[in-house]
Each structure stands twice: as C-alpha cells, then as structure tokens.
C-alpha positions, 0 to 999 in steps of 0.5 A, a space after each residue: 974407236 967408236 966403231 970399234 966399240 960398237 962391234 965389240 957390243 955387238 959381238 958381247 951380245 951375240 955371245 951371251 948365251 944366259 939371260 939378262 934379268 935386270 939393266 945392271 946385268 948387262 951393265 956389267 956384263 959388258 964392262 966386264 967384255 970391255 975389260 976382258 979384251 985388254 984394249 982399254 986404259 980403263 973401264 968405269 962404271 957409275 961414272 960420275 959427272 957433278 952437274 956444276 960442270 953441265 951448264 945448261 943442263 936440261 933436268 933436275 937430276 943435275 946433281 945425280 949424273 951417273 954414267 952407266 959406263 966410260 971407256 978410256 983409251 989413250 985420254 980419250 974417253 967413250 961414255 956408254 948409256 943403258 935401258 932396259 925396259 921389260 914386260 912380265 915374262 918368265 926366264 930361266 935362271 940359275 940360282 945356287 946351281 938350281 934352274 929356276 923361272 923368274 918373272 922380268 919386271 912389268 915397266 909400262 909407260 912405254 911413252 916415258 921409255 921412248 923418252 928415257 932413250 932420247 934422253 940417254 941420246 942428248 946427254 951423250 951428246 951433251 958430254 961430248 959437247 961440253 968435255 974436250 976429252 969426250 968423244 961421241 958415246 953410245 946407247 944401248 936400248 934393250 926391250 922385251 916390249 915389241 910394242 916399241 918397235 911400232 910407229 903411234 896409230 896417232 902421229 899426233 899423239 903426246 909422245 910420237 916425236 920420241 917415238 922409236 919405232 923400227 926404221 925411224 930416221 931423225 935428221 940432226 937438227 930435229 927438235 924433240 918435243 911433245 905433242 901439247 900440253 901433257 903431264 908427261 912433259 912436266 920435268 922431261 923437256 924437249 931437246 934438239 938432237 946434234 946427228 942423224 939416228 936411224 932407230 934398227 931394231 936387231 934382234 938379241 940372241 938366246 932371248 925369246 922376243 928380246 931386241 936392242 937398239 945400238 946407236 
C-alpha cells in the first residue's frame, strides 16, 4: 500500500496545472486527490496525536503534534508529512477570475529547512514504532530553493549532517547530529534513523524551478 501511495502522490503532482502558493495548498490538493481515488476508508488532515502517547518524544512541541495527512485503509494508518520551503519568486495566480502575480514567501534558513525534513522523517518513524496500526509513512519536501540540492561546500559546517543534497545516501542506524555546539541546535536534537534513505530531487511539473523529494 505504501508504494501505491507514493505512486499516487507522484501522479497527483504530475497532474497539477497550477502553482502551489503555500504548504497548505499541497496538503489540501493531495487530500482531495486521495478522496477522489475512493481507495481509502478515511482521509484525515491535521491528524492530532496527544503527546502523552509519544514517549520518548525529542521535541518541545509534544502538546502540538499534528500530522498533515493520515490515510486509513482496512484499519492500517499511513501518515504523510509535507514541507514547502520557498524563496521569493513571482508566480501567476487566479484571484476571483483575474490573472495576477503573487510573490512566494522568503523562508531562508536552509540549515533549519534541512533539519525540518529529517525531523519529519524521524517523526514518521516514531509513529510506526509506537502505534501498532501505524505503517511506515511518507515525507514530501518541495522547494524552489535550488541551494537545497547542493552539498555543503564545507563538510564540517554545522548543519552538514542534515544536508538533503541530491544523491545523498543515509544508511539505517546513522546518527544525524549537528557539527559542534550551535545555537541552531537548541530545541533541535540529533537522532538515529531506522531506515536507509536516498535523496532524489524530482522536478515539479508546471512549476518554474520547483523540485521535490518523496521518501
């Protein structure tokens, strides 16, 4: 089923003919796509998980755990986390029938963006490990910031262990942690991943300079 979901996400993104403005656009678009397939017993958005059910939880948002999408099929649950990190870029947008340009937000802080990807990966692993009916989930990371695809020029830079550059392979059992004592590490602890991961950026159709990771 997980492979089916991965294929459906790829097909949904390939069939999108308008631009995503915010992360919520991707979330609602995919949720609606899943609903229209008729394959799932339930499609949940902003699925709340009480922090008391998540020991040990590494982050300070234990009372504010929400999963972007959860798919239910035959009493099996598949969590999906979504991130959309952008740099300022004008995009065409239809507003009450008028074609206008809007400016995507400037997120910056690529080091934190990289960490957030791996945090979502680890959260997905936590859900599977803690809840018997939760299956291995999926992380979607989209961006028009091409710098994410490049390896750090300095392999010893603080965020390098969290890099999401093209072609990176991370083996199961790898510890991801910051290089050195950094302010950015406060509230962002390191962790060990349970699965092998390969970072492969794919172009998002109809989106200028937009690419995504699906894992």
